[in-house]
Backbone and ligand atoms as CSV (ligand in chain L), in Angstrom:
chain,resi,resn,atom,element,x,y,z
A,1,MET,N,N,6.153,-40.461,1.913
A,1,MET,CA,C,6.735,-39.128,1.651
A,1,MET,C,C,8.209,-39.124,2.056
A,2,PRO,N,N,9.124,-38.711,1.171
A,2,PRO,CA,C,10.556,-38.718,1.538
A,2,PRO,C,C,10.823,-37.691,2.631
A,3,ALA,N,N,11.737,-38.036,3.531
A,3,ALA,CA,C,12.038,-37.123,4.630
A,3,ALA,C,C,12.728,-35.885,4.095
A,4,ARG,N,N,12.309,-34.722,4.606
A,4,ARG,CA,C,12.960,-33.479,4.173
A,4,ARG,C,C,14.276,-33.317,4.918
A,5,PRO,N,N,15.297,-32.726,4.301
A,5,PRO,CA,C,16.545,-32.477,5.038
A,5,PRO,C,C,16.275,-31.486,6.170
A,6,THR,N,N,16.862,-31.728,7.284
A,6,THR,CA,C,16.681,-30.787,8.394
A,6,THR,C,C,17.693,-29.669,8.241
A,7,ARG,N,N,17.485,-28.618,9.020
A,7,ARG,CA,C,18.416,-27.496,9.005
A,7,ARG,C,C,19.848,-27.948,9.306
A,8,ALA,N,N,19.953,-28.924,10.246
A,8,ALA,CA,C,21.280,-29.363,10.678
A,8,ALA,C,C,22.055,-29.996,9.523
A,9,GLN,N,N,21.344,-30.525,8.525
A,9,GLN,CA,C,22.033,-31.138,7.399
A,9,GLN,C,C,22.549,-30.093,6.413
A,10,GLY,N,N,22.287,-28.847,6.704
A,10,GLY,CA,C,22.923,-27.775,5.945
A,10,GLY,C,C,22.182,-27.379,4.679
A,11,ALA,N,N,20.868,-27.463,4.681
A,11,ALA,CA,C,20.119,-27.075,3.497
A,11,ALA,C,C,20.370,-25.611,3.149
A,12,SER,N,N,20.560,-24.792,4.153
A,12,SER,CA,C,20.848,-23.388,3.856
A,12,SER,C,C,21.937,-22.890,4.791
A,13,SER,N,N,23.100,-23.488,4.646
A,13,SER,CA,C,24.214,-23.032,5.474
A,13,SER,C,C,24.606,-21.637,5.013
A,14,PRO,N,N,25.218,-20.855,5.901
A,14,PRO,CA,C,25.577,-19.472,5.541
A,14,PRO,C,C,26.397,-19.412,4.262
A,15,ALA,N,N,27.229,-20.413,4.035
A,15,ALA,CA,C,28.105,-20.369,2.863
A,15,ALA,C,C,27.301,-20.404,1.562
A,16,THR,N,N,26.214,-21.182,1.536
A,16,THR,CA,C,25.442,-21.236,0.298
A,16,THR,C,C,24.365,-20.159,0.284
A,17,ALA,N,N,23.966,-19.704,1.468
A,17,ALA,CA,C,22.873,-18.733,1.528
A,17,ALA,C,C,23.293,-17.391,0.932
A,18,ARG,N,N,24.545,-17.006,1.156
A,18,ARG,CA,C,24.935,-15.656,0.732
A,18,ARG,C,C,24.942,-15.508,-0.793
A,19,PRO,N,N,25.573,-16.403,-1.533
A,19,PRO,CA,C,25.497,-16.250,-3.003
A,19,PRO,C,C,24.065,-16.333,-3.521
A,20,LEU,N,N,23.266,-17.148,-2.846
A,20,LEU,CA,C,21.873,-17.287,-3.270
A,20,LEU,C,C,21.148,-15.957,-3.103
A,21,ALA,N,N,21.399,-15.308,-1.952
A,21,ALA,CA,C,20.756,-14.021,-1.694
A,21,ALA,C,C,21.190,-12.994,-2.733
A,22,ALA,N,N,22.477,-13.029,-3.075
A,22,ALA,CA,C,22.981,-12.063,-4.058
A,22,ALA,C,C,22.331,-12.308,-5.413
A,23,LEU,N,N,22.169,-13.585,-5.726
A,23,LEU,CA,C,21.549,-13.947,-6.997
A,23,LEU,C,C,20.102,-13.459,-7.045
A,24,LEU,N,N,19.397,-13.705,-5.935
A,24,LEU,CA,C,18.001,-13.283,-5.855
A,24,LEU,C,C,17.891,-11.775,-6.002
A,25,LEU,N,N,18.781,-11.075,-5.285
A,25,LEU,CA,C,18.737,-9.618,-5.305
A,25,LEU,C,C,18.959,-9.098,-6.717
A,26,SER,N,N,19.933,-9.694,-7.413
A,26,SER,CA,C,20.201,-9.175,-8.751
A,26,SER,C,C,19.044,-9.519,-9.693
A,27,ALA,N,N,18.397,-10.670,-9.437
A,27,ALA,CA,C,17.238,-11.026,-10.266
A,27,ALA,C,C,16.116,-10.024,-10.041
A,28,ILE,N,N,15.901,-9.671,-8.757
A,28,ILE,CA,C,14.836,-8.717,-8.436
A,28,ILE,C,C,15.153,-7.358,-9.049
A,29,LEU,N,N,16.411,-6.931,-8.881
A,29,LEU,CA,C,16.788,-5.613,-9.404
A,29,LEU,C,C,16.638,-5.559,-10.915
A,30,SER,N,N,17.043,-6.615,-11.595
A,30,SER,CA,C,16.958,-6.546,-13.047
A,30,SER,C,C,15.495,-6.619,-13.490
A,31,ALA,N,N,14.678,-7.342,-12.726
A,31,ALA,CA,C,13.250,-7.387,-13.064
A,31,ALA,C,C,12.647,-5.997,-12.905
A,32,CYS,N,N,13.032,-5.300,-11.824
A,32,CYS,CA,C,12.505,-3.958,-11.580
A,32,CYS,C,C,12.936,-3.012,-12.680
A,33,GLY,N,N,14.189,-3.155,-13.086
A,33,GLY,CA,C,14.714,-2.251,-14.095
A,33,GLY,C,C,14.045,-2.467,-15.441
A,34,ARG,N,N,13.658,-3.705,-15.702
A,34,ARG,CA,C,13.080,-4.024,-17.001
A,34,ARG,C,C,11.618,-3.648,-17.099
A,35,GLU,N,N,10.915,-3.795,-15.962
A,35,GLU,CA,C,9.462,-3.734,-16.025
A,35,GLU,C,C,8.850,-2.493,-16.684
A,36,PRO,N,N,9.275,-1.290,-16.278
A,36,PRO,CA,C,8.599,-0.120,-16.852
A,36,PRO,C,C,8.715,-0.093,-18.374
A,37,ALA,N,N,9.886,-0.510,-18.890
A,37,ALA,CA,C,10.067,-0.483,-20.335
A,37,ALA,C,C,9.168,-1.521,-21.008
A,38,ALA,N,N,9.094,-2.720,-20.396
A,38,ALA,CA,C,8.333,-3.798,-21.025
A,38,ALA,C,C,6.826,-3.572,-20.913
A,39,ASP,N,N,6.368,-3.217,-19.702
A,39,ASP,CA,C,4.928,-3.160,-19.475
A,39,ASP,C,C,4.378,-1.744,-19.387
A,40,GLY,N,N,5.238,-0.760,-19.210
A,40,GLY,CA,C,4.781,0.603,-19.040
A,40,GLY,C,C,4.160,0.801,-17.675
A,41,PRO,N,N,3.788,2.022,-17.347
A,41,PRO,CA,C,3.160,2.268,-16.051
A,41,PRO,C,C,1.764,1.647,-16.014
A,42,LEU,N,N,1.157,1.601,-14.838
A,42,LEU,CA,C,-0.199,1.060,-14.702
A,42,LEU,C,C,-1.153,1.819,-15.617
A,43,PRO,N,N,-2.120,1.127,-16.221
A,43,PRO,CA,C,-3.132,1.846,-17.006
A,43,PRO,C,C,-3.785,2.919,-16.130
A,44,ILE,N,N,-4.199,4.016,-16.774
A,44,ILE,CA,C,-4.660,5.184,-16.019
A,44,ILE,C,C,-5.864,4.860,-15.124
A,45,ALA,N,N,-6.794,4.018,-15.593
A,45,ALA,CA,C,-7.955,3.702,-14.753
A,45,ALA,C,C,-7.544,2.921,-13.509
A,46,ASP,N,N,-6.469,2.123,-13.634
A,46,ASP,CA,C,-5.983,1.387,-12.460
A,46,ASP,C,C,-5.341,2.334,-11.456
A,47,GLN,N,N,-4.667,3.359,-11.965
A,47,GLN,CA,C,-4.126,4.378,-11.061
A,47,GLN,C,C,-5.275,5.075,-10.343
A,48,GLY,N,N,-6.351,5.315,-11.074
A,48,GLY,CA,C,-7.523,5.978,-10.495
A,48,GLY,C,C,-8.203,5.117,-9.448
A,49,ARG,N,N,-8.161,3.799,-9.641
A,49,ARG,CA,C,-8.770,2.900,-8.659
A,49,ARG,C,C,-8.062,3.071,-7.314
A,50,ALA,N,N,-6.746,3.225,-7.366
A,50,ALA,CA,C,-5.993,3.425,-6.124
A,50,ALA,C,C,-6.321,4.791,-5.522
A,51,ALA,N,N,-6.391,5.803,-6.366
A,51,ALA,CA,C,-6.679,7.157,-5.875
A,51,ALA,C,C,-8.095,7.250,-5.309
A,52,TYR,N,N,-8.979,6.378,-5.771
A,52,TYR,CA,C,-10.382,6.386,-5.332
A,52,TYR,C,C,-10.512,6.101,-3.834
A,53,ALA,N,N,-9.458,5.591,-3.223
A,53,ALA,CA,C,-9.490,5.350,-1.779
A,53,ALA,C,C,-9.890,6.616,-1.023
A,54,ALA,N,N,-9.518,7.765,-1.565
A,54,ALA,CA,C,-9.854,9.048,-0.919
A,54,ALA,C,C,-11.350,9.346,-0.998
A,55,CYS,N,N,-12.044,8.731,-1.923
A,55,CYS,CA,C,-13.470,8.972,-2.137
A,55,CYS,C,C,-14.309,7.873,-1.497
A,56,ALA,N,N,-13.717,6.685,-1.371
A,56,ALA,CA,C,-14.475,5.488,-0.994
A,56,ALA,C,C,-15.063,5.572,0.412
A,57,VAL,N,N,-14.486,6.407,1.275
A,57,VAL,CA,C,-15.061,6.549,2.618
A,57,VAL,C,C,-16.485,7.088,2.527
A,58,CYS,N,N,-16.760,7.895,1.515
A,58,CYS,CA,C,-18.078,8.534,1.402
A,58,CYS,C,C,-18.894,8.041,0.214
A,59,HIS,N,N,-18.230,7.441,-0.774
A,59,HIS,CA,C,-18.932,7.074,-2.005
A,59,HIS,C,C,-18.829,5.587,-2.311
A,60,SER,N,N,-19.959,4.910,-2.315
A,60,SER,CA,C,-19.994,3.554,-2.844
A,60,SER,C,C,-19.801,3.632,-4.354
A,61,LYS,N,N,-19.364,2.536,-4.964
A,61,LYS,CA,C,-19.299,2.497,-6.425
A,61,LYS,C,C,-20.263,1.448,-6.954
A,62,GLU,N,N,-21.147,0.996,-6.061
A,62,GLU,CA,C,-22.125,-0.025,-6.452
A,62,GLU,C,C,-23.411,0.639,-6.959
A,63,ASP,N,N,-24.162,-0.110,-7.740
A,63,ASP,CA,C,-25.454,0.341,-8.235
A,63,ASP,C,C,-26.432,0.453,-7.058
A,64,PRO,N,N,-26.960,1.667,-6.790
A,64,PRO,CA,C,-27.849,1.834,-5.629
A,64,PRO,C,C,-29.119,1.000,-5.724
A,65,SER,N,N,-29.495,0.561,-6.929
A,65,SER,CA,C,-30.718,-0.227,-7.043
A,65,SER,C,C,-30.438,-1.732,-6.903
A,66,ALA,N,N,-29.169,-2.104,-6.733
A,66,ALA,CA,C,-28.818,-3.516,-6.584
A,66,ALA,C,C,-29.103,-3.981,-5.163
A,67,PRO,N,N,-29.475,-5.257,-5.008
A,67,PRO,CA,C,-29.732,-5.757,-3.656
A,67,PRO,C,C,-28.463,-5.688,-2.815
A,68,GLY,N,N,-28.625,-5.352,-1.555
A,68,GLY,CA,C,-27.473,-5.306,-0.661
A,68,GLY,C,C,-26.683,-4.015,-0.737
A,69,TYR,N,N,-27.203,-3.035,-1.474
A,69,TYR,CA,C,-26.500,-1.752,-1.572
A,69,TYR,C,C,-26.396,-1.095,-0.201
A,70,VAL,N,N,-25.197,-0.657,0.145
A,70,VAL,CA,C,-24.996,0.017,1.429
A,70,VAL,C,C,-24.784,1.503,1.176
A,71,ALA,N,N,-25.716,2.321,1.640
A,71,ALA,CA,C,-25.619,3.763,1.428
A,71,ALA,C,C,-24.568,4.364,2.353
A,72,LEU,N,N,-23.735,5.220,1.806
A,72,LEU,CA,C,-22.728,5.910,2.616
A,72,LEU,C,C,-23.135,7.384,2.714
A,73,VAL,N,N,-22.242,8.202,3.252
A,73,VAL,CA,C,-22.548,9.628,3.431
A,73,VAL,C,C,-22.857,10.317,2.097
A,74,GLY,N,N,-22.110,9.970,1.084
A,74,GLY,CA,C,-22.309,10.574,-0.237
A,74,GLY,C,C,-23.106,9.653,-1.144
A,75,PRO,N,N,-23.552,10.163,-2.302
A,75,PRO,CA,C,-24.261,9.317,-3.264
A,75,PRO,C,C,-23.301,8.305,-3.898
A,76,SER,N,N,-23.828,7.192,-4.363
A,76,SER,CA,C,-22.984,6.251,-5.097
A,76,SER,C,C,-22.463,6.942,-6.352
A,77,LEU,N,N,-21.239,6.604,-6.738
A,77,LEU,CA,C,-20.702,7.178,-7.972
A,77,LEU,C,C,-20.852,6.205,-9.143
A,78,PHE,N,N,-21.672,5.190,-8.933
A,78,PHE,CA,C,-21.996,4.258,-10.014
A,78,PHE,C,C,-22.713,5.039,-11.118
A,79,GLY,N,N,-22.225,4.938,-12.327
A,79,GLY,CA,C,-22.889,5.584,-13.461
A,79,GLY,C,C,-22.812,7.100,-13.452
A,80,VAL,N,N,-21.913,7.652,-12.637
A,80,VAL,CA,C,-21.885,9.121,-12.516
A,80,VAL,C,C,-21.347,9.775,-13.792
A,81,TYR,N,N,-20.408,9.085,-14.463
A,81,TYR,CA,C,-19.822,9.711,-15.651
A,81,TYR,C,C,-20.875,9.869,-16.753
A,82,GLY,N,N,-21.008,11.078,-17.229
A,82,GLY,CA,C,-21.991,11.356,-18.281
A,82,GLY,C,C,-23.381,11.654,-17.750
A,83,ALA,N,N,-23.581,11.476,-16.440
A,83,ALA,CA,C,-24.903,11.716,-15.856
A,83,ALA,C,C,-25.066,13.186,-15.490
A,84,LYS,N,N,-26.299,13.586,-15.246
A,84,LYS,CA,C,-26.548,14.930,-14.733
A,84,LYS,C,C,-26.240,14.938,-13.251
A,85,SER,N,N,-25.865,16.100,-12.728
A,85,SER,CA,C,-25.618,16.213,-11.288
A,85,SER,C,C,-26.903,15.853,-10.542
A,86,ALA,N,N,-26.722,15.264,-9.377
A,86,ALA,CA,C,-27.837,14.871,-8.509
A,86,ALA,C,C,-28.796,13.896,-9.210
A,87,HIS,N,N,-28.228,12.909,-9.919
A,87,HIS,CA,C,-29.096,12.025,-10.713
A,87,HIS,C,C,-29.623,10.810,-9.946
A,88,HIS,N,N,-29.054,10.506,-8.769
A,88,HIS,CA,C,-29.577,9.347,-8.024
A,88,HIS,C,C,-30.832,9.773,-7.254
A,89,GLY,N,N,-31.978,9.363,-7.749
A,89,GLY,CA,C,-33.259,9.827,-7.207
A,89,GLY,C,C,-33.443,9.582,-5.727
A,90,ASP,N,N,-32.823,8.513,-5.205
A,90,ASP,CA,C,-33.077,8.171,-3.808
A,90,ASP,C,C,-32.047,8.780,-2.855
A,91,TYR,N,N,-31.162,9.630,-3.359
A,91,TYR,CA,C,-30.174,10.254,-2.469
A,91,TYR,C,C,-30.624,11.688,-2.144
A,92,ASP,N,N,-30.448,12.063,-0.885
A,92,ASP,CA,C,-30.879,13.375,-0.411
A,92,ASP,C,C,-29.778,14.420,-0.644
A,93,TYR,N,N,-29.706,14.925,-1.877
A,93,TYR,CA,C,-28.684,15.919,-2.220
A,93,TYR,C,C,-28.988,17.253,-1.544
A,94,SER,N,N,-27.948,18.070,-1.426
A,94,SER,CA,C,-28.144,19.442,-0.955
A,94,SER,C,C,-28.924,20.209,-2.030
A,95,LYS,N,N,-29.521,21.299,-1.610
A,95,LYS,CA,C,-30.234,22.153,-2.553
A,95,LYS,C,C,-29.245,22.629,-3.626
A,96,ALA,N,N,-28.022,22.952,-3.182
A,96,ALA,CA,C,-26.996,23.447,-4.113
A,96,ALA,C,C,-26.733,22.436,-5.226
A,97,MET,N,N,-26.603,21.154,-4.841
A,97,MET,CA,C,-26.312,20.130,-5.848
A,97,MET,C,C,-27.532,19.895,-6.732
A,98,ARG,N,N,-28.711,19.926,-6.135
A,98,ARG,CA,C,-29.926,19.689,-6.930
A,98,ARG,C,C,-30.106,20.771,-7.988
A,99,GLU,N,N,-29.626,21.973,-7.658
A,99,GLU,CA,C,-29.815,23.086,-8.590
A,99,GLU,C,C,-28.582,23.372,-9.452
A,100,ALA,N,N,-27.549,22.556,-9.303
A,100,ALA,CA,C,-26.284,22.842,-10.003
A,100,ALA,C,C,-26.416,22.682,-11.515
A,101,ASN,N,N,-27.250,21.722,-11.931
A,101,ASN,CA,C,-27.525,21.546,-13.355
A,101,ASN,C,C,-26.255,21.360,-14.198
A,102,LEU,N,N,-25.436,20.398,-13.779
A,102,LEU,CA,C,-24.198,20.091,-14.494
A,102,LEU,C,C,-24.325,18.733,-15.163
A,103,VAL,N,N,-23.473,18.486,-16.117
A,103,VAL,CA,C,-23.306,17.137,-16.654
A,103,VAL,C,C,-21.900,16.711,-16.261
A,104,TRP,N,N,-21.800,15.541,-15.632
A,104,TRP,CA,C,-20.489,15.092,-15.150
A,104,TRP,C,C,-19.663,14.508,-16.290
A,105,ASP,N,N,-19.028,15.399,-17.041
A,105,ASP,CA,C,-18.110,14.952,-18.094
A,105,ASP,C,C,-16.669,15.181,-17.616
A,106,ASP,N,N,-15.708,15.007,-18.508
A,106,ASP,CA,C,-14.298,15.150,-18.096
A,106,ASP,C,C,-14.032,16.505,-17.446
A,107,ALA,N,N,-14.534,17.568,-18.064
A,107,ALA,CA,C,-14.205,18.917,-17.598
A,107,ALA,C,C,-14.860,19.223,-16.250
A,108,THR,N,N,-16.153,18.903,-16.116
A,108,THR,CA,C,-16.834,19.241,-14.850
A,108,THR,C,C,-16.325,18.357,-13.716
A,109,LEU,N,N,-16.083,17.075,-13.993
A,109,LEU,CA,C,-15.551,16.203,-12.935
A,109,LEU,C,C,-14.172,16.677,-12.495
A,110,ASP,N,N,-13.333,17.017,-13.473
A,110,ASP,CA,C,-11.980,17.476,-13.136
A,110,ASP,C,C,-12.057,18.719,-12.253
A,111,ALA,N,N,-12.893,19.663,-12.640
A,111,ALA,CA,C,-12.997,20.914,-11.882
A,111,ALA,C,C,-13.586,20.668,-10.493
A,112,PHE,N,N,-14.596,19.799,-10.422
A,112,PHE,CA,C,-15.251,19.516,-9.139
A,112,PHE,C,C,-14.306,18.795,-8.181
A,113,ILE,N,N,-13.553,17.829,-8.711
A,113,ILE,CA,C,-12.625,17.086,-7.846
A,113,ILE,C,C,-11.474,18.001,-7.398
A,114,ALA,N,N,-11.102,18.953,-8.257
A,114,ALA,CA,C,-10.037,19.892,-7.890
A,114,ALA,C,C,-10.486,20.811,-6.764
A,115,ASN,N,N,-11.733,21.251,-6.831
A,115,ASN,CA,C,-12.231,22.193,-5.833
A,115,ASN,C,C,-13.760,22.163,-5.805
A,116,PRO,N,N,-14.324,21.217,-5.048
A,116,PRO,CA,C,-15.782,21.030,-5.065
A,116,PRO,C,C,-16.561,22.322,-4.819
A,117,HIS,N,N,-16.071,23.143,-3.911
A,117,HIS,CA,C,-16.875,24.302,-3.520
A,117,HIS,C,C,-16.763,25.479,-4.466
A,118,LEU,N,N,-15.806,25.385,-5.383
A,118,LEU,CA,C,-15.724,26.410,-6.414
A,118,LEU,C,C,-16.773,26.105,-7.488
A,119,VAL,N,N,-16.985,24.813,-7.752
A,119,VAL,CA,C,-17.904,24.403,-8.817
A,119,VAL,C,C,-19.343,24.379,-8.314
A,120,VAL,N,N,-19.538,23.851,-7.119
A,120,VAL,CA,C,-20.882,23.833,-6.522
A,120,VAL,C,C,-20.784,24.469,-5.125
A,121,PRO,N,N,-20.844,25.799,-5.076
A,121,PRO,CA,C,-20.775,26.459,-3.770
A,121,PRO,C,C,-21.903,25.923,-2.890
A,122,LYS,N,N,-21.632,25.718,-1.632
A,122,LYS,CA,C,-22.588,25.186,-0.659
A,122,LYS,C,C,-22.903,23.707,-0.892
A,123,SER,N,N,-22.085,23.019,-1.682
A,123,SER,CA,C,-22.257,21.569,-1.764
A,123,SER,C,C,-21.942,20.993,-0.398
A,124,ARG,N,N,-22.583,19.871,-0.113
A,124,ARG,CA,C,-22.378,19.236,1.183
A,124,ARG,C,C,-21.140,18.317,1.171
A,125,MET,N,N,-20.484,18.221,0.057
A,125,MET,CA,C,-19.313,17.328,-0.008
A,125,MET,C,C,-18.135,17.952,0.730
A,126,SER,N,N,-17.776,17.354,1.874
A,126,SER,CA,C,-16.637,17.904,2.626
A,126,SER,C,C,-15.349,17.244,2.168
A,127,PHE,N,N,-14.845,17.723,1.087
A,127,PHE,CA,C,-13.591,17.222,0.521
A,127,PHE,C,C,-12.851,18.446,0.015
A,128,ALA,N,N,-11.620,18.635,0.478
A,128,ALA,CA,C,-10.886,19.869,0.191
A,128,ALA,C,C,-10.533,20.002,-1.284
A,129,GLY,N,N,-10.399,18.869,-1.973
A,129,GLY,CA,C,-10.022,18.925,-3.390
A,129,GLY,C,C,-8.707,18.203,-3.618
A,130,GLU,N,N,-8.559,17.684,-4.824
A,130,GLU,CA,C,-7.327,16.974,-5.213
A,130,GLU,C,C,-6.516,17.910,-6.108
A,131,PRO,N,N,-5.390,18.447,-5.598
A,131,PRO,CA,C,-4.637,19.434,-6.375
A,131,PRO,C,C,-3.840,18.845,-7.544
A,132,ASP,N,N,-3.596,17.538,-7.523
A,132,ASP,CA,C,-2.720,16.918,-8.531
A,132,ASP,C,C,-3.516,16.559,-9.799
A,133,ALA,N,N,-3.212,17.243,-10.891
A,133,ALA,CA,C,-3.966,17.061,-12.143
A,133,ALA,C,C,-3.898,15.623,-12.658
A,134,ALA,N,N,-2.741,14.981,-12.509
A,134,ALA,CA,C,-2.592,13.609,-13.002
A,134,ALA,C,C,-3.480,12.662,-12.189
A,135,ARG,N,N,-3.552,12.889,-10.879
A,135,ARG,CA,C,-4.424,12.046,-10.045
A,135,ARG,C,C,-5.885,12.277,-10.399
A,136,ARG,N,N,-6.241,13.537,-10.691
A,136,ARG,CA,C,-7.630,13.818,-11.077
A,136,ARG,C,C,-7.967,13.118,-12.387
A,137,ALA,N,N,-7.050,13.173,-13.343
A,137,ALA,CA,C,-7.292,12.523,-14.637
A,137,ALA,C,C,-7.472,11.020,-14.439
A,138,ALA,N,N,-6.665,10.441,-13.549
A,138,ALA,CA,C,-6.782,9.007,-13.270
A,138,ALA,C,C,-8.120,8.713,-12.594
A,139,LEU,N,N,-8.530,9.590,-11.682
A,139,LEU,CA,C,-9.821,9.390,-11.009
A,139,LEU,C,C,-10.970,9.431,-12.014
A,140,VAL,N,N,-10.927,10.397,-12.919
A,140,VAL,CA,C,-12.004,10.513,-13.905
A,140,VAL,C,C,-12.019,9.268,-14.800
A,141,ALA,N,N,-10.831,8.797,-15.188
A,141,ALA,CA,C,-10.755,7.581,-16.010
A,141,ALA,C,C,-11.373,6.405,-15.251
A,142,TYR,N,N,-11.126,6.353,-13.962
A,142,TYR,CA,C,-11.699,5.257,-13.162
A,142,TYR,C,C,-13.218,5.417,-13.026
A,143,LEU,N,N,-13.689,6.653,-12.803
A,143,LEU,CA,C,-15.137,6.872,-12.666
A,143,LEU,C,C,-15.873,6.395,-13.921
A,144,LYS,N,N,-15.221,6.538,-15.072
A,144,LYS,CA,C,-15.840,6.081,-16.327
A,144,LYS,C,C,-16.117,4.581,-16.316
A,145,THR,N,N,-15.337,3.846,-15.535
A,145,THR,CA,C,-15.503,2.380,-15.537
A,145,THR,C,C,-16.638,1.934,-14.603
A,146,LEU,N,N,-17.173,2.858,-13.794
A,146,LEU,CA,C,-18.208,2.486,-12.812
A,146,LEU,C,C,-19.575,2.509,-13.462
A,147,LYS,N,N,-19.905,1.458,-14.161
A,147,LYS,CA,C,-21.198,1.407,-14.834
A,147,LYS,C,C,-21.622,-0.022,-15.017
L,1,HEC,C1,C,-16.294,13.321,3.294
L,1,HEC,C2,C,-17.155,12.658,2.352
L,1,HEC,C3,C,-16.804,12.766,0.874
L,1,HEC,C4,C,-15.602,12.535,0.242
L,1,HEC,C5,C,-14.276,12.161,0.879
L,1,HEC,C6,C,-15.848,12.686,-1.164
L,1,HEC,N1,N,-17.152,13.027,-1.399
L,1,HEC,FE1,FE,-18.035,13.344,-3.195
L,1,HEC,N2,N,-19.787,13.822,-2.278
L,1,HEC,C7,C,-20.013,13.758,-0.914
L,1,HEC,C8,C,-21.358,14.222,-0.635
L,1,HEC,C9,C,-22.016,14.326,0.740
L,1,HEC,C10,C,-21.933,14.553,-1.875
L,1,HEC,C11,C,-23.310,15.150,-2.139
L,1,HEC,C12,C,-23.106,16.653,-2.149
L,1,HEC,C13,C,-24.346,17.502,-2.128
L,1,HEC,O1,O,-25.469,16.982,-2.163
L,1,HEC,O2,O,-24.149,18.726,-2.071
L,1,HEC,C14,C,-20.914,14.273,-2.895
L,1,HEC,C15,C,-21.093,14.441,-4.268
L,1,HEC,C16,C,-20.197,14.064,-5.248
L,1,HEC,C17,C,-20.433,14.087,-6.664
L,1,HEC,C18,C,-21.734,14.479,-7.339
L,1,HEC,C19,C,-22.544,13.177,-7.501
L,1,HEC,C20,C,-23.886,13.329,-8.172
L,1,HEC,O3,O,-24.627,12.326,-8.095
L,1,HEC,O4,O,-24.194,14.369,-8.736
L,1,HEC,C21,C,-19.308,13.644,-7.276
L,1,HEC,C22,C,-19.072,13.487,-8.764
L,1,HEC,C23,C,-18.354,13.346,-6.246
L,1,HEC,N3,N,-18.920,13.606,-5.019
L,1,HEC,C24,C,-17.086,12.853,-6.469
L,1,HEC,C25,C,-16.151,12.602,-5.476
L,1,HEC,C26,C,-14.817,12.084,-5.734
L,1,HEC,C27,C,-14.294,11.705,-7.104
L,1,HEC,C28,C,-14.194,12.011,-4.518
L,1,HEC,C29,C,-12.760,11.577,-4.234
L,1,HEC,C30,C,-11.738,12.337,-4.903
L,1,HEC,C31,C,-15.143,12.457,-3.501
L,1,HEC,N4,N,-16.311,12.794,-4.125
L,1,HEC,C32,C,-14.876,12.513,-2.146
L,1,HEC,C33,C,-19.117,13.349,0.040
L,1,HEC,C34,C,-17.773,13.072,-0.175
């Protein structure tokens, strides 16, 4: 193996380091400036995956019937999109949720995530609500992928 130059041999002396740093910086800046135009913002479901962090403390996204499923405080949101409210048979829903008789589509999910207790009064979900409509739309797009 050929010997690597040591620091003392001036591999990155201050004189060469500074133009290099400037070059790197301008490369990074121009890459940043170009990216949104070339690739656009993150796909909406990917934005929702990030926003799901607020739900993940209470909601698994795994199939409850799969081996190794870990139950959390809330029901799994696997397959929730398009399902009836309180559809996971093995989860102990509140009476309010069991009797809510909703279908979790775009409109009901959006309204529930905005203000759970307005849609299902006395629901046991202790979540104040997500006021940002764009974040809710991203969350719903992400929930659709959990199947
Ligand atoms: C602090 C815990 C907690 C957080 C945070 C939370 N939830 Fe819940 N969620 C629950 C509980 C508990 C229930 C069951 C409510 C009941 O039985 O009344 C529930 C129920 C639901 C249901 C109904 C599920 C079904 O099977 O009918 C949906 C949909 C839902 N949550 C979505 C979300 C989303 C989306 C987020 C994040 C924006 C979120 N929740 C954040 C605890 C939580």
